[in-house]
N, C-alpha and C positions, 0 to 999 in steps of 0.2 A: 437595048443599051449594052455596050461592050465595056466590061469592067475587069481590069487586071490589077491584082493587089500584091504584086511581088516584083520589084525591080530594083536594080542597083546602079549607082553612079560611080564616078571616079573618087568620090568621098570614101568609098570602100574598095570593092574589087571590080566595079564596072569600068568601061572604057570611055564613057561619055560624061560630060559635066551634068549636074542636075538639070539645068535648063535644056541640055541636049536630050536627056531622057524624056522630058516632057514633049519636046519637038518630035522625037521618034514615036512616042505614043500617039500623038496627033496624026502623024503621017500613016500610022498603022490603022487608023480609024477608031481608036479607043475613045470612049466618052469619059472614062474615069480611070485613073492610075494611082497606085501607091508607090512612094519611094521608101524602100526598106533597107537602107544601107546597114552594113554590119556594125553594131555597137556604136552608132553615130546618128545624130540628127542634124549635122552641120549643113546638109544640103537642103533643108526644108525651106529656108528663105528664098533661095534662088529658084527652087522648084515652084514655090507658091507664086512668085512673080511671073514665071514662064507659063504657069497654068492659066493665069488670067489673060495673058497675051494670046495663047493658042486656043482658049476656050475649052480646055480639058479640066474636069474636076480633079483636084489633087487631094489624096488621102495621106496625111502625114503618118509615117510609120518607121519601124526599125526592126532589124533582125538581130536577136541576141544570141550569141554563141554560148552554149551551156555544155556541161559534161556531167554524166551520172557518176555515182560512186564506183561503177565498174569501168569507168573510162570511156563510155560510149558518148559520142558527140551528138548533141541535140540542138536544133535551131528553133528558136521561138520568135514568131512574128508578133510585134506589138503595134496596134493601131490607136491613134488618137489619144496617146498618153501625154502627160505634162513633161516636156523635155527638161524642165528644171527641178523635177521632184528630187529631193536630196537623197533618199534611199536608193532609188534606181540609178541616179547619176553617179553616186559613189561606187556602186557595183560595176557599172559600165566603165568608169574611169580605171578602176582596178584591173579589169580584164584587158582594156586597151594598152595599159602600161605593160602588162605581161606579154601581150602579143608582140610588142616592140622588142622586148628583151629576147623573146623566143626567135624572132626573125633574125636578129643579129647573130645569135648562136648558130642558127641553121646556115647562114651565109658563111660563117667561119668554117663550119664542117664541109660545106660544098666547095669552098675555095681550095681545099686539099686536093680535089680531083677535077675541078672545072675552072676555066678562066673567068672568075667571078669575084667582084669586090662589093663592099657595101655601097660605094658610090654608084656602081652599075645598077644596083637595085633601086636606090633613091631616085635615079633618073626616071623611073617609071611610076613614081608615086606622086599624085597630085598634092598641091600644097594643103596641109592640114589633115590629109588622109593618114590612116594607120597602116603601117607596112604589114602585108600579109603574104601568104604563100603565092597568091596570084601575081604579085609584083616580082617575087623571086622567079616565078615561072617566066614572066615577060623578059627578065634579064637573061635567063638561060636561052630563050629564043633568040634574043639579040646577039648572044655570044655564039650562036650556031650549034649549041649543044642538043637542041630539040627543034622540031618543026613548029610546034604551037603549044599553047597552054595545056591542052588535053594530054599531049605526049609527055610534057613535063611532069604532070601530076601522076600519070600512069607509070612512067619509067624512073622518076627521080624523087618526087616529092610525096609519094605515097606514105601513109602512116606506118608502113612496114619497112620503110627505108632507113638506113643507118643515119641519114641526114635529118630525120624527123625529130622534132623536139616538142614536147607537150608544153602547154601554157595554162595559166589559171583560167577557169571559166566557172560561173556560178552553177549550182545545182538547178536543174530545170524547175523543180517545184518552187524554189526560192525566187527564181526569175518570174514565174507566174504571179506569185504573191506581190512582188515589187511592181510589176506592170499594173495589177489591179489597184494597188495602193496609189499609183500615179494616175489613176483614172483611165487607164488604157484597156484595150481589149486583146487578150492573149490568144494566139492561134498557133498550134503545133505545125511547123513547116515540114513539108515532105517527110512524114513520119516513118514511112516504110521504104525509104530509098536505099535498099540493100546494096545496090551497086557502089554506093559511096563508102560503105563500111558496115560495121555491126549496127543493128537497129535494136531499140529498147524492147523490153518485155512488159508483161502485164503490170508489174509493180510500179514502173515509172509512169505508165498511163494513169494508174490509180492515184498516185501521189500528185501528179499534175492536175487531175480532175478535182481532187480534194482541195487543192490549193486555189482553184478558181479558173481553170482552163475553160475557155468558152467556144473554141472552134478547132477544126482540123482542116489542114490544106490537103484535100483529097485528090483533086484533079491537077496533077503535076507530072511532067514527063518522067521523073525519076521514081515515081510510085508504080510498081508493077500492078497489073490488073487484079491479081489475087489479093494483093495488099489493099487495093481500093475497096474491094468487097468487104474485107475486114474492117476498114475504117468507116464505111457507111453503116455497118452494123453497130460499131462502137458509138458512133454519133447518135444513132437512133436510141440506143440503150441509155445514154447519159444526157440526152438533150443538148448535144453540141451542134452548132451549125457547121456547114461545110463550105469551103472555098475552092476556087480553081484559079491557077496563076501560071505565068510563064517563067518567072525567076529570070527575067531579062538582065543581061550583063553587057549589052552592046556587042562588040566583036569578041568579047572575052569568052563567050559560050555560044553554042549554036541555037540556044533558046530564042524563040521569036515572040514578040509581043502578040498577045491575043490567041496564042495556041491553046490556052486553057483560060476559062473565064469564070467569074463569080456572078451569081444572080443579083438582080436589083433588090430582091427581098432581103438577102443576106447583107448587102451594103446598108440598107435601111436599118437593119438590126444593129450593125456595128456602130452606126451613127447614134442610135438610141442609147447604146451601152457605153460608148466612149464619152468621157467628161473632161479629159485633160487638155484636149485641143479639138479643132474643128476641121471639117472638110472645106477646102478652098474652092469656091465656084465663082 
């Protein structure tokens, strides 16, 4: 059984509609796929319908953007939570609003040096999706400033750039608590992806575990092998399960469906632990 528990649609920063993500998962030979759009569950209904059509089991999920006190970005995957849980929904809405304000400020700064407007960026945003740096990157590509999203992030949109603007994001431990309260299963996404920026230290792991963290995304292309060794040891020490995923974004990233997989045993455990929603089969 081929199980991939990390994928994005154009509801966040992927390039395919939720139904298209399911179709692509089916074409890649997957049996089970999770849609984990950033800070949004708006793609669940479309993905659920497509999953029944294509015969692919669908795991409802979300990827929550967090930030530590030191300013380090942390991504938390949530599976099978209640999308209407008041506490989690309030925090996610707060973060989404902040991302929009941040995106507008970044575009204003970028417009000083590049032929870029807010309308140019909105052109690349699907209806209902929250504007993020990937959409700004797409607008820069269309303007001829860079060749692709990867170059945009490396050369212009990096966190060290003068165009970068921080936005509100919940503390990782708080996010874990809210996911658990919503009946979800929290998993730390690509925890040692050092090429993306700074990674957290022991204190953050401890705080997240104490708050109820249940899993670690170990097999991911952005986790270096020495980091995976550390994660496997951490999982064994604290009774955490381990997942493997592609982090598929359509044509937005080179990540391919099925390049990393999760075991059927771990999926069964996630289904046992998650009480806020159900796998669609």
